MARBA-446384 format. One record per residue (C-alpha): x, y, z; residue number from 1; residue in one letter. Coordinates in Angstrom, 3 decimals. Example, Ala and Ser with C-alpha at 12.3 -4.5 7.8 and 13.67 -1.06 7.14 Angstrom:
BEGIN
pt X->12.300 Y->-4.500 Z->7.800 resi->1 resn->a
pt X->13.670 Y->-1.060 Z->7.140 resi->2 resn->s
END
This chain:
BEGIN
pt X->0.000 Y->0.000 Z->0.000 resi->1 resn->m
pt X->1.395 Y->3.412 Z->-0.975 resi->2 resn->s
pt X->2.060 Y->6.085 Z->1.620 resi->3 resn->l
pt X->-0.737 Y->8.298 Z->0.285 resi->4 resn->m
pt X->-3.338 Y->5.504 Z->0.333 resi->5 resn->r
pt X->-2.292 Y->4.523 Z->3.825 resi->6 resn->r
pt X->-2.698 Y->8.135 Z->4.971 resi->7 resn->a
pt X->-6.176 Y->8.281 Z->3.405 resi->8 resn->i
pt X->-7.331 Y->5.042 Z->5.010 resi->9 resn->t
pt X->-5.993 Y->6.231 Z->8.372 resi->10 resn->q
pt X->-7.422 Y->9.753 Z->8.078 resi->11 resn->w
pt X->-8.859 Y->9.723 Z->11.604 resi->12 resn->d
pt X->-5.461 Y->8.846 Z->13.066 resi->13 resn->i
pt X->-3.672 Y->11.377 Z->10.852 resi->14 resn->q
pt X->-5.971 Y->14.134 Z->12.122 resi->15 resn->l
pt X->-4.690 Y->13.516 Z->15.648 resi->16 resn->m
pt X->-1.142 Y->14.569 Z->14.732 resi->17 resn->i
pt X->-2.190 Y->17.867 Z->13.134 resi->18 resn->i
pt X->-2.219 Y->19.900 Z->16.417 resi->19 resn->p
pt X->1.242 Y->18.631 Z->17.324 resi->20 resn->g
pt X->2.511 Y->19.249 Z->13.809 resi->21 resn->f
pt X->1.206 Y->22.833 Z->13.838 resi->22 resn->l
pt X->2.659 Y->23.429 Z->17.292 resi->23 resn->l
pt X->6.136 Y->22.353 Z->16.183 resi->24 resn->v
pt X->5.843 Y->24.215 Z->12.870 resi->25 resn->l
pt X->4.734 Y->27.521 Z->14.383 resi->26 resn->i
pt X->6.904 Y->27.606 Z->17.498 resi->27 resn->f
pt X->9.992 Y->25.639 Z->16.410 resi->28 resn->s
pt X->10.503 Y->25.940 Z->12.646 resi->29 resn->y
pt X->9.024 Y->29.287 Z->11.575 resi->30 resn->l
pt X->11.061 Y->31.241 Z->14.184 resi->31 resn->p
pt X->14.262 Y->29.732 Z->12.714 resi->32 resn->m
pt X->14.011 Y->32.449 Z->10.078 resi->33 resn->y
pt X->15.280 Y->34.755 Z->12.818 resi->34 resn->g
pt X->18.741 Y->33.148 Z->12.883 resi->35 resn->v
pt X->19.518 Y->35.226 Z->9.789 resi->36 resn->l
pt X->20.010 Y->38.184 Z->12.127 resi->37 resn->t
pt X->23.247 Y->36.551 Z->13.255 resi->38 resn->a
pt X->24.711 Y->37.412 Z->9.868 resi->39 resn->f
pt X->23.583 Y->41.041 Z->9.753 resi->40 resn->m
pt X->23.717 Y->44.209 Z->11.824 resi->41 resn->d
pt X->20.076 Y->43.976 Z->12.725 resi->42 resn->y
pt X->18.293 Y->47.259 Z->13.351 resi->43 resn->d
pt X->14.959 Y->47.042 Z->15.124 resi->44 resn->l
pt X->13.562 Y->49.989 Z->13.159 resi->45 resn->f
pt X->14.916 Y->48.964 Z->9.729 resi->46 resn->k
pt X->13.813 Y->45.358 Z->10.052 resi->47 resn->g
pt X->15.439 Y->42.282 Z->8.539 resi->48 resn->m
pt X->14.880 Y->43.365 Z->4.946 resi->49 resn->l
pt X->16.874 Y->46.587 Z->5.246 resi->50 resn->h
pt X->19.511 Y->45.683 Z->7.850 resi->51 resn->s
pt X->23.032 Y->45.346 Z->6.340 resi->52 resn->p
pt X->24.643 Y->41.914 Z->5.975 resi->53 resn->w
pt X->27.984 Y->41.472 Z->7.782 resi->54 resn->v
pt X->28.712 Y->37.756 Z->7.324 resi->55 resn->g
pt X->30.414 Y->36.082 Z->10.292 resi->56 resn->t
pt X->31.395 Y->39.333 Z->12.005 resi->57 resn->k
pt X->29.463 Y->38.611 Z->15.210 resi->58 resn->h
pt X->30.805 Y->35.055 Z->15.473 resi->59 resn->f
pt X->34.353 Y->36.410 Z->15.235 resi->60 resn->a
pt X->33.548 Y->39.011 Z->17.894 resi->61 resn->m
pt X->32.362 Y->36.298 Z->20.258 resi->62 resn->f
pt X->35.379 Y->34.036 Z->19.633 resi->63 resn->f
pt X->37.772 Y->36.932 Z->20.311 resi->64 resn->h
pt X->35.795 Y->38.257 Z->23.266 resi->65 resn->s
pt X->37.581 Y->38.183 Z->26.650 resi->66 resn->p
pt X->34.437 Y->36.498 Z->28.025 resi->67 resn->d
pt X->34.565 Y->33.552 Z->25.589 resi->68 resn->f
pt X->36.719 Y->31.103 Z->27.563 resi->69 resn->w
pt X->35.122 Y->32.010 Z->30.892 resi->70 resn->r
pt X->31.635 Y->31.428 Z->29.530 resi->71 resn->i
pt X->32.590 Y->28.170 Z->27.817 resi->72 resn->m
pt X->34.343 Y->26.949 Z->30.975 resi->73 resn->r
pt X->31.314 Y->27.665 Z->33.147 resi->74 resn->n
pt X->28.886 Y->26.152 Z->30.627 resi->75 resn->t
pt X->30.835 Y->22.928 Z->30.146 resi->76 resn->i
pt X->31.787 Y->22.457 Z->33.816 resi->77 resn->c
pt X->28.274 Y->23.054 Z->35.166 resi->78 resn->i
pt X->26.746 Y->20.826 Z->32.477 resi->79 resn->s
pt X->29.236 Y->18.024 Z->33.139 resi->80 resn->l
pt X->28.635 Y->18.261 Z->36.880 resi->81 resn->l
pt X->24.894 Y->17.994 Z->36.278 resi->82 resn->k
pt X->25.504 Y->15.008 Z->33.982 resi->83 resn->l
pt X->27.798 Y->13.221 Z->36.434 resi->84 resn->i
pt X->25.816 Y->13.936 Z->39.617 resi->85 resn->v
pt X->22.188 Y->14.399 Z->38.584 resi->86 resn->i
pt X->21.879 Y->11.926 Z->35.693 resi->87 resn->f
pt X->22.550 Y->8.709 Z->37.697 resi->88 resn->p
pt X->20.669 Y->9.906 Z->40.807 resi->89 resn->a
pt X->17.123 Y->9.068 Z->39.528 resi->90 resn->p
pt X->18.349 Y->5.622 Z->38.467 resi->91 resn->i
pt X->19.685 Y->4.976 Z->41.960 resi->92 resn->f
pt X->16.469 Y->6.289 Z->43.548 resi->93 resn->l
pt X->14.336 Y->4.062 Z->41.305 resi->94 resn->a
pt X->16.416 Y->1.005 Z->42.217 resi->95 resn->l
pt X->16.101 Y->1.796 Z->45.938 resi->96 resn->v
pt X->12.345 Y->2.405 Z->45.790 resi->97 resn->l
pt X->11.881 Y->-0.830 Z->43.865 resi->98 resn->n
pt X->13.366 Y->-2.720 Z->46.806 resi->99 resn->e
pt X->11.062 Y->-1.094 Z->49.383 resi->100 resn->v
pt X->8.463 Y->-3.601 Z->50.528 resi->101 resn->q
pt X->6.075 Y->-1.179 Z->52.262 resi->102 resn->s
pt X->3.627 Y->0.158 Z->49.673 resi->103 resn->i
pt X->2.550 Y->2.977 Z->52.009 resi->104 resn->f
pt X->6.105 Y->4.201 Z->52.607 resi->105 resn->f
pt X->6.925 Y->3.956 Z->48.906 resi->106 resn->k
pt X->3.909 Y->6.041 Z->47.882 resi->107 resn->r
pt X->4.540 Y->8.681 Z->50.545 resi->108 resn->v
pt X->8.224 Y->8.987 Z->49.627 resi->109 resn->f
pt X->7.432 Y->9.175 Z->45.893 resi->110 resn->q
pt X->4.865 Y->11.918 Z->46.472 resi->111 resn->t
pt X->7.300 Y->13.949 Z->48.578 resi->112 resn->i
pt X->10.125 Y->13.540 Z->46.067 resi->113 resn->s
pt X->7.872 Y->14.532 Z->43.125 resi->114 resn->y
pt X->6.618 Y->17.793 Z->44.648 resi->115 resn->l
pt X->9.729 Y->19.993 Z->44.093 resi->116 resn->p
pt X->9.539 Y->19.401 Z->40.337 resi->117 resn->h
pt X->6.207 Y->21.245 Z->40.162 resi->118 resn->f
pt X->7.561 Y->24.337 Z->41.899 resi->119 resn->l
pt X->8.717 Y->27.142 Z->39.621 resi->120 resn->s
pt X->12.353 Y->28.217 Z->39.784 resi->121 resn->w
pt X->11.220 Y->31.569 Z->41.171 resi->122 resn->v
pt X->9.805 Y->29.813 Z->44.238 resi->123 resn->i
pt X->12.763 Y->27.454 Z->44.534 resi->124 resn->v
pt X->15.265 Y->30.318 Z->44.251 resi->125 resn->a
pt X->13.413 Y->32.246 Z->46.949 resi->126 resn->g
pt X->13.364 Y->29.157 Z->49.146 resi->127 resn->f
pt X->17.091 Y->28.501 Z->48.686 resi->128 resn->v
pt X->17.936 Y->32.177 Z->49.198 resi->129 resn->g
pt X->15.953 Y->32.203 Z->52.438 resi->130 resn->s
pt X->17.678 Y->29.047 Z->53.723 resi->131 resn->m
pt X->21.140 Y->30.391 Z->52.910 resi->132 resn->l
pt X->20.460 Y->33.924 Z->54.079 resi->133 resn->s
pt X->22.896 Y->35.634 Z->56.415 resi->134 resn->v
pt X->20.001 Y->36.998 Z->58.471 resi->135 resn->d
pt X->18.114 Y->34.130 Z->60.112 resi->136 resn->n
pt X->18.962 Y->31.605 Z->57.381 resi->137 resn->g
pt X->18.311 Y->28.088 Z->58.657 resi->138 resn->s
pt X->21.629 Y->26.747 Z->57.311 resi->139 resn->v
pt X->23.691 Y->29.411 Z->59.080 resi->140 resn->n
pt X->21.685 Y->29.012 Z->62.283 resi->141 resn->i
pt X->22.262 Y->25.233 Z->62.260 resi->142 resn->l
pt X->26.009 Y->25.576 Z->61.587 resi->143 resn->l
pt X->26.369 Y->28.115 Z->64.387 resi->144 resn->q
pt X->24.407 Y->25.945 Z->66.822 resi->145 resn->k
pt X->26.748 Y->23.050 Z->66.023 resi->146 resn->l
pt X->29.781 Y->25.348 Z->66.453 resi->147 resn->n
pt X->30.924 Y->24.590 Z->62.898 resi->148 resn->i
pt X->31.058 Y->28.269 Z->61.971 resi->149 resn->t
pt X->31.437 Y->31.305 Z->64.175 resi->150 resn->g
pt X->29.951 Y->33.882 Z->61.822 resi->151 resn->e
pt X->27.141 Y->33.463 Z->59.289 resi->152 resn->p
pt X->28.302 Y->32.827 Z->55.713 resi->153 resn->i
pt X->26.830 Y->34.628 Z->52.731 resi->154 resn->n
pt X->26.703 Y->31.436 Z->50.657 resi->155 resn->w
pt X->25.351 Y->32.951 Z->47.457 resi->156 resn->l
pt X->28.153 Y->35.532 Z->47.411 resi->157 resn->s
pt X->31.042 Y->33.067 Z->47.629 resi->158 resn->v
pt X->32.104 Y->31.839 Z->44.152 resi->159 resn->p
pt X->33.660 Y->28.651 Z->45.581 resi->160 resn->e
pt X->30.251 Y->27.452 Z->46.834 resi->161 resn->y
pt X->28.104 Y->28.470 Z->43.857 resi->162 resn->f
pt X->28.457 Y->25.354 Z->41.688 resi->163 resn->w
pt X->27.714 Y->23.078 Z->44.652 resi->164 resn->a
pt X->24.565 Y->25.088 Z->45.441 resi->165 resn->i
pt X->23.375 Y->24.913 Z->41.820 resi->166 resn->i
pt X->23.971 Y->21.158 Z->41.548 resi->167 resn->i
pt X->22.386 Y->20.438 Z->44.930 resi->168 resn->g
pt X->19.303 Y->22.534 Z->44.148 resi->169 resn->t
pt X->18.786 Y->20.886 Z->40.740 resi->170 resn->n
pt X->19.252 Y->17.452 Z->42.290 resi->171 resn->l
pt X->16.637 Y->18.134 Z->44.972 resi->172 resn->w
pt X->14.197 Y->19.569 Z->42.441 resi->173 resn->k
pt X->14.338 Y->16.900 Z->39.715 resi->174 resn->d
pt X->15.474 Y->13.590 Z->41.211 resi->175 resn->i
pt X->11.995 Y->12.396 Z->42.181 resi->176 resn->g
pt X->10.186 Y->13.258 Z->38.957 resi->177 resn->f
pt X->13.018 Y->11.962 Z->36.755 resi->178 resn->s
pt X->12.838 Y->8.572 Z->38.473 resi->179 resn->s
pt X->9.275 Y->7.965 Z->37.204 resi->180 resn->i
pt X->10.462 Y->6.673 Z->33.821 resi->181 resn->v
pt X->12.881 Y->4.235 Z->35.409 resi->182 resn->y
pt X->10.279 Y->3.012 Z->37.917 resi->183 resn->l
pt X->7.858 Y->2.394 Z->35.043 resi->184 resn->a
pt X->10.530 Y->0.482 Z->33.148 resi->185 resn->a
pt X->11.321 Y->-1.632 Z->36.207 resi->186 resn->i
pt X->7.618 Y->-2.418 Z->36.641 resi->187 resn->a
pt X->7.611 Y->-3.799 Z->33.088 resi->188 resn->g
pt X->10.367 Y->-6.343 Z->33.745 resi->189 resn->i
pt X->9.139 Y->-9.938 Z->33.725 resi->190 resn->d
pt X->8.871 Y->-11.039 Z->37.414 resi->191 resn->p
pt X->9.708 Y->-14.606 Z->36.388 resi->192 resn->h
pt X->13.281 Y->-13.448 Z->35.804 resi->193 resn->l
pt X->13.595 Y->-12.496 Z->39.468 resi->194 resn->y
pt X->11.970 Y->-15.762 Z->40.562 resi->195 resn->e
pt X->14.407 Y->-17.784 Z->38.469 resi->196 resn->s
pt X->17.346 Y->-15.810 Z->39.822 resi->197 resn->a
pt X->16.156 Y->-16.301 Z->43.404 resi->198 resn->a
pt X->15.861 Y->-20.054 Z->42.835 resi->199 resn->i
pt X->19.442 Y->-20.053 Z->41.542 resi->200 resn->d
pt X->20.536 Y->-18.387 Z->44.768 resi->201 resn->g
pt X->21.039 Y->-14.822 Z->43.524 resi->202 resn->a
pt X->20.700 Y->-12.187 Z->46.234 resi->203 resn->s
pt X->18.601 Y->-9.045 Z->45.733 resi->204 resn->r
pt X->21.783 Y->-7.052 Z->45.241 resi->205 resn->f
pt X->22.974 Y->-9.424 Z->42.515 resi->206 resn->k
pt X->19.566 Y->-9.389 Z->40.833 resi->207 resn->q
pt X->19.903 Y->-5.614 Z->40.423 resi->208 resn->i
pt X->23.114 Y->-5.999 Z->38.431 resi->209 resn->f
pt X->22.100 Y->-9.079 Z->36.447 resi->210 resn->t
pt X->18.433 Y->-8.298 Z->35.678 resi->211 resn->i
pt X->17.298 Y->-4.762 Z->36.562 resi->212 resn->t
pt X->20.182 Y->-2.676 Z->35.235 resi->213 resn->l
pt X->20.553 Y->-4.638 Z->31.939 resi->214 resn->p
pt X->16.805 Y->-4.245 Z->31.372 resi->215 resn->s
pt X->17.076 Y->-0.482 Z->31.988 resi->216 resn->l
pt X->20.106 Y->-0.049 Z->29.744 resi->217 resn->m
pt X->18.197 Y->0.892 Z->26.524 resi->218 resn->p
pt X->16.323 Y->3.677 Z->28.366 resi->219 resn->i
pt X->19.472 Y->4.813 Z->30.157 resi->220 resn->i
pt X->21.355 Y->5.056 Z->26.865 resi->221 resn->m
pt X->18.576 Y->7.082 Z->25.220 resi->222 resn->i
pt X->18.507 Y->9.596 Z->28.077 resi->223 resn->f
pt X->22.302 Y->9.680 Z->28.154 resi->224 resn->l
pt X->22.439 Y->10.534 Z->24.441 resi->225 resn->i
pt X->19.924 Y->13.341 Z->24.938 resi->226 resn->l
pt X->21.844 Y->14.605 Z->27.979 resi->227 resn->s
pt X->25.103 Y->14.707 Z->26.029 resi->228 resn->i
pt X->23.350 Y->16.598 Z->23.246 resi->229 resn->g
pt X->22.200 Y->19.127 Z->25.841 resi->230 resn->n
pt X->25.592 Y->19.443 Z->27.522 resi->231 resn->v
pt X->25.800 Y->23.107 Z->26.457 resi->232 resn->l
pt X->22.406 Y->23.812 Z->28.028 resi->233 resn->n
pt X->23.757 Y->24.407 Z->31.503 resi->234 resn->a
pt X->20.488 Y->26.039 Z->32.488 resi->235 resn->g
pt X->19.024 Y->29.518 Z->32.620 resi->236 resn->f
pt X->16.322 Y->29.906 Z->35.273 resi->237 resn->d
pt X->18.358 Y->28.442 Z->38.125 resi->238 resn->d
pt X->21.574 Y->30.254 Z->37.232 resi->239 resn->l
pt X->19.889 Y->33.578 Z->36.546 resi->240 resn->y
pt X->17.805 Y->33.592 Z->39.721 resi->241 resn->l
pt X->20.534 Y->32.353 Z->42.075 resi->242 resn->l
pt X->23.324 Y->34.547 Z->40.704 resi->243 resn->s
pt X->21.836 Y->37.941 Z->41.424 resi->244 resn->t
pt X->25.075 Y->38.978 Z->43.145 resi->245 resn->n
pt X->27.609 Y->40.232 Z->40.533 resi->246 resn->p
pt X->30.431 Y->38.764 Z->42.650 resi->247 resn->i
pt X->29.618 Y->35.238 Z->41.435 resi->248 resn->v
pt X->29.277 Y->36.181 Z->37.752 resi->249 resn->r
pt X->32.726 Y->34.759 Z->36.976 resi->250 resn->d
pt X->31.471 Y->31.267 Z->37.891 resi->251 resn->v
pt X->27.759 Y->31.606 Z->37.100 resi->252 resn->s
pt X->27.556 Y->33.111 Z->33.631 resi->253 resn->e
pt X->26.899 Y->30.506 Z->30.928 resi->254 resn->v
pt X->25.942 Y->30.820 Z->27.273 resi->255 resn->i
pt X->22.199 Y->31.190 Z->27.943 resi->256 resn->d
pt X->22.550 Y->33.888 Z->30.615 resi->257 resn->t
pt X->25.163 Y->35.647 Z->28.471 resi->258 resn->y
pt X->22.808 Y->35.685 Z->25.484 resi->259 resn->v
pt X->20.086 Y->37.194 Z->27.670 resi->260 resn->y
pt X->22.413 Y->39.817 Z->29.127 resi->261 resn->r
pt X->23.914 Y->41.023 Z->25.836 resi->262 resn->v
pt X->20.802 Y->40.454 Z->23.727 resi->263 resn->g
pt X->17.959 Y->41.765 Z->25.888 resi->264 resn->i
pt X->19.650 Y->44.051 Z->28.379 resi->265 resn->q
pt X->22.058 Y->45.722 Z->25.927 resi->266 resn->t
pt X->19.958 Y->45.257 Z->22.733 resi->267 resn->s
pt X->22.774 Y->43.564 Z->20.773 resi->268 resn->r
pt X->20.342 Y->41.278 Z->18.981 resi->269 resn->y
pt X->22.598 Y->40.116 Z->16.152 resi->270 resn->s
pt X->25.495 Y->39.331 Z->18.467 resi->271 resn->y
pt X->23.259 Y->37.408 Z->20.879 resi->272 resn->a
pt X->21.711 Y->35.456 Z->17.991 resi->273 resn->t
pt X->25.182 Y->34.508 Z->16.734 resi->274 resn->a
pt X->26.150 Y->33.195 Z->20.194 resi->275 resn->v
pt X->22.919 Y->31.204 Z->20.435 resi->276 resn->g
pt X->23.381 Y->29.776 Z->16.945 resi->277 resn->l
pt X->26.945 Y->28.760 Z->17.809 resi->278 resn->f
pt X->25.622 Y->26.827 Z->20.816 resi->279 resn->k
pt X->22.892 Y->25.171 Z->18.745 resi->280 resn->a
pt X->25.344 Y->23.964 Z->16.088 resi->281 resn->v
pt X->27.668 Y->22.514 Z->18.740 resi->282 resn->l
pt X->24.716 Y->20.799 Z->20.457 resi->283 resn->s
pt X->23.660 Y->19.109 Z->17.200 resi->284 resn->v
pt X->27.247 Y->17.934 Z->16.692 resi->285 resn->g
pt X->27.433 Y->16.516 Z->20.220 resi->286 resn->l
pt X->24.072 Y->14.763 Z->19.815 resi->287 resn->l
pt X->25.141 Y->13.202 Z->16.508 resi->288 resn->t
pt X->28.473 Y->12.068 Z->17.952 resi->289 resn->t
pt X->26.849 Y->10.576 Z->21.060 resi->290 resn->a
pt X->24.298 Y->8.729 Z->18.926 resi->291 resn->n
pt X->27.053 Y->7.340 Z->16.665 resi->292 resn->a
pt X->28.940 Y->6.030 Z->19.697 resi->293 resn->l
pt X->25.770 Y->4.544 Z->21.202 resi->294 resn->a
pt X->24.972 Y->2.798 Z->17.913 resi->295 resn->r
pt X->27.981 Y->0.555 Z->18.498 resi->296 resn->r
pt X->26.212 Y->-0.765 Z->21.602 resi->297 resn->f
pt X->22.886 Y->-1.169 Z->19.803 resi->298 resn->g
pt X->20.982 Y->1.527 Z->21.704 resi->299 resn->h
pt X->21.048 Y->4.562 Z->19.389 resi->300 resn->s
pt X->18.173 Y->6.970 Z->18.729 resi->301 resn->l
pt X->18.435 Y->6.577 Z->14.945 resi->302 resn->w
END
């Protein structure tokens, strides 16, 4: 059956994809026309049709900018820390919850761990700022009560602590919700495999490594590929809201916050677009490379 005839016979099913297709077309593909501003000196009043073309001028400006290596260092380091610390955490949590025998305790713990994901970063940033505050911050009060510190510490103004705060906050916010996929995958594993392993004398710990983790490997590889492709997306909301103090800008500014600062706050639209396009091209390259490597293990996306 030809593709056209199949589409006609399945017209009711094809209609269901139209809203999603329009959503992607309008909000993802049509705005890509705007990347042309990266190659021109865009003037808001002249518009794209009358703004002069300058080629790769803005890319060269970014590569020779004194901020280039600092921004790339922060972006890559924060992203890698999130990948190393946050990526395996939901897998570990799912494995632990799967071993819990009490249904009541499991449901209560899952509900509590899911809740932070539904809080906006504005609320989370306010919550973290309040906890780490110099004036009556619970963290400083606890450390002083335990005689660990003599004076309160302004945590969000110390560059050495900033990355740890960002990673810890993201871990607390997303670990519970991210574990849902892995818990669902574990629930789909054939229970007869565990029964056979138990008969052969395998402990619960050994069953995790011989049955559970191998069964999760295809899903883990897919999420790992996507995470590597997003390694330049170090984040925006968390970094922007928690780095209000200019003192920590040397360790907090990444590509996304830099694009916002130079593009929106200083109205350098073409320059900001060039920086964003540079990040997008690198992300596609990383995603393609990660997928090619994963294909050797039989778990690639395409």
